[in-house]
TORSE-499076 format. One record per atom (N, C-alpha, C): x, y, z; chain; residue number from 1; residue in one letter. Coordinates in pm, 1 decimal. Layout:
R       xx       yy       zz unit pos code
R        X        Y        Z    A NUM    a
...
END
This chain:
R       xx       yy       zz unit pos code
R   1865.8   -197.1   1351.8    A   1    x
R   1847.0    -29.2   1282.5    A   1    x
R   1843.6   -126.4   1156.9    A   1    x
R   1907.8   -233.7   1133.6    A   2    x
R   1938.0   -253.4    987.7    A   2    x
R   1816.5   -314.1    925.2    A   2    x
R   1793.8   -401.8   1049.2    A   3    x
R   1625.2   -493.8    974.3    A   3    x
R   1541.2   -352.4    956.8    A   3    x
R   1553.1   -240.9   1028.7    A   4    x
R   1441.0   -163.3   1014.7    A   4    x
R   1474.6    -67.9    884.6    A   4    x
R   1601.8    -95.2    845.8    A   5    x
R   1599.8    -38.4    679.4    A   5    x
R   1550.7   -142.8    583.6    A   5    x
R   1583.3   -259.6    618.8    A   6    x
R   1560.5   -375.9    555.7    A   6    x
R   1393.1   -371.3    497.3    A   6    x
R   1332.0   -361.9    627.0    A   7    x
R   1192.3   -348.3    605.4    A   7    x
R   1124.7   -250.9    532.4    A   7    x
R   1203.9   -157.8    545.8    A   8    x
R   1166.1     21.6    465.3    A   8    x
R   1168.8    -34.8    315.3    A   8    x
R   1260.6   -106.6    299.6    A   9    x
R   1312.7   -100.0    138.8    A   9    x
R   1218.0   -190.1     87.5    A   9    x
R   1155.1   -351.3    177.6    A  10    x
R   1086.3   -437.7    146.7    A  10    x
R    918.2   -345.7     91.3    A  10    x
R    919.3   -292.3    220.9    A  11    x
R    759.5   -229.6    220.1    A  11    x
R    698.0   -129.8    148.5    A  11    x
R    809.7    -45.5    107.9    A  12    x
R    800.3     76.7    102.7    A  12    x
R    726.5     90.5   -102.0    A  12    x
R    791.7      2.4   -185.2    A  13    x
R    691.3     33.4   -284.0    A  13    x
R    563.5    -19.2   -279.1    A  13    x
R    509.5   -104.7   -167.2    A  14    x
R    395.2   -190.0   -220.4    A  14    x
R    275.6   -178.1    -75.8    A  14    x
R    180.4    -88.0   -110.4    A  15    x
R     96.1    -69.6      7.2    A  15    x
R     36.7   -225.4     89.8    A  15    x
R     25.3   -307.1     54.1    A  16    x
R    -37.8   -413.7     77.7    A  16    x
R    102.1   -465.1    160.7    A  16    x
R    211.6   -472.3    147.1    A  17    x
R    319.4   -550.7    248.7    A  17    x
R    344.3   -469.1    347.1    A  17    x
R    344.1   -334.2    338.2    A  18    x
R    316.8   -217.1    460.0    A  18    x
R    224.8   -262.8    537.9    A  18    x
R     75.6   -305.7    471.5    A  19    x
R     -2.2   -321.2    582.6    A  19    x
R    -30.6   -449.3    675.6    A  19    x
R     86.8   -558.3    597.5    A  20    x
R    119.7   -695.1    668.9    A  20    x
R    250.7   -632.8    772.5    A  20    x
R    302.0   -532.6    747.5    A  21    x
R    402.8   -528.6    857.0    A  21    x
R    389.9   -440.5    976.8    A  21    x
R    277.0   -391.3    982.7    A  22    x
R    199.8   -368.4   1073.6    A  22    x
R    138.1   -448.7   1169.7    A  22    x
R     99.9   -522.6   1095.9    A  23    x
R     28.7   -632.4   1180.2    A  23    x
R     92.4   -728.6   1250.0    A  23    x
R    232.5   -735.9   1177.2    A  24    x
R    290.0   -800.8   1251.1    A  24    x
R    328.9   -770.7   1416.9    A  24    x
R    404.6   -896.6   1483.6    A  25    x
R    401.7   -839.7   1683.8    A  25    x
R    539.5   -787.0   1686.0    A  25    x
R    531.0   -663.4   1649.2    A  26    x
R    681.1   -560.6   1645.5    A  26    x
R    630.1   -456.5   1744.2    A  26    x
R    759.0   -365.8   1776.4    A  27    x
R    722.4   -248.9   1899.3    A  27    x
R    626.9   -182.4   1825.0    A  27    x
R    584.3    -89.7   1922.4    A  28    x
R    528.3     51.4   1897.6    A  28    x
R    542.5    129.8   1799.4    A  28    x
R    723.7    118.3   1762.8    A  29    x
R    767.6    216.6   1729.3    A  29    x
R    759.3    179.2   1565.3    A  29    x
R    826.4    112.3   1563.7    A  30    x
R    762.1      0.6   1436.2    A  30    x
R    684.0     51.2   1402.8    A  30    x
R    598.3      1.9   1467.7    A  31    x
R    413.4     53.1   1388.3    A  31    x
R    380.6    188.4   1327.2    A  31    x
R    425.9    271.1   1426.5    A  32    x
R    444.2    440.6   1406.8    A  32    x
R    506.1    434.2   1291.8    A  32    x
R    623.7    394.0   1262.9    A  33    x
R    679.6    413.3   1138.7    A  33    x
R    671.9    347.5   1044.7    A  33    x
R    579.0    246.4   1007.4    A  34    x
R    463.2    219.6    892.4    A  34    x
R    381.7    339.8    892.9    A  34    x
R    298.2    364.7    985.6    A  35    x
R    213.6    461.0    990.4    A  35    x
R    227.3    562.8    882.2    A  35    x
R    388.3    656.2    968.6    A  36    x
R    425.7    717.1    892.9    A  36    x
R    443.2    739.6    752.6    A  36    x
R    514.8    574.1    735.7    A  37    x
R    543.2    543.2    597.7    A  37    x
R    453.1    552.0    500.9    A  37    x
R    318.0    484.6    544.3    A  38    x
R    208.2    485.3    453.6    A  38    x
R    165.5    607.2    412.2    A  38    x
R    142.0    690.0    504.5    A  39    x
R    133.9    854.9    482.3    A  39    x
R    198.8    934.7    374.5    A  39    x
R    351.7    938.5    389.1    A  40    x
R    423.1    987.3    338.6    A  40    x
R    362.7    895.9    199.8    A  40    x
R    362.7    791.7    163.6    A  41    x
R    377.4    732.8     19.3    A  41    x
R    225.4    740.0    -54.7    A  41    x
R     90.7    772.1     33.2    A  42    x
R     15.8    820.0    -36.4    A  42    x
R     51.4   1004.6    -30.9    A  42    x
R     55.8   1040.8      9.7    A  43    x
R     89.8   1223.3    -14.5    A  43    x
R    206.7   1232.4   -161.4    A  43    x
R    289.4   1104.6   -124.4    A  44    x
R    360.1   1159.4   -281.8    A  44    x
R    265.3   1079.9   -406.0    A  44    x
R    197.5   1026.6   -388.5    A  45    x
R    111.6    951.0   -465.6    A  45    x
R     -4.8   1066.0   -513.2    A  45    x
R    -42.3   1122.1   -427.3    A  46    x
R   -124.8   1262.7   -421.0    A  46    x
R    -52.8   1363.5   -518.1    A  46    x
R     56.6   1395.9   -476.3    A  47    x
R    186.2   1475.7   -560.6    A  47    x
R    184.5   1465.1   -683.9    A  47    x
R    196.5   1319.2   -707.5    A  48    x
R    183.3   1306.0   -847.8    A  48    x
R     93.7   1290.7   -930.0    A  48    x
R    -31.8   1281.1   -861.2    A  49    x
R   -165.5   1297.2  -1005.1    A  49    x
R   -167.2   1442.1   -962.8    A  49    x
R   -156.1   1535.3   -921.0    A  50    x
R   -181.2   1640.5   -960.0    A  50    x
R    -56.1   1738.0  -1081.1    A  50    x
END
């Protein structure tokens, strides 16, 4: 669980690294989490532009 938090901190500021994280051989749960993170990130950016 610690590594999951670490990856969140690393990938959240940058969409590019987030995509890299999803392509790495991880469990489906991690893949889903990254997918969710990218959607949340996009929504936050969308709100910021409004």
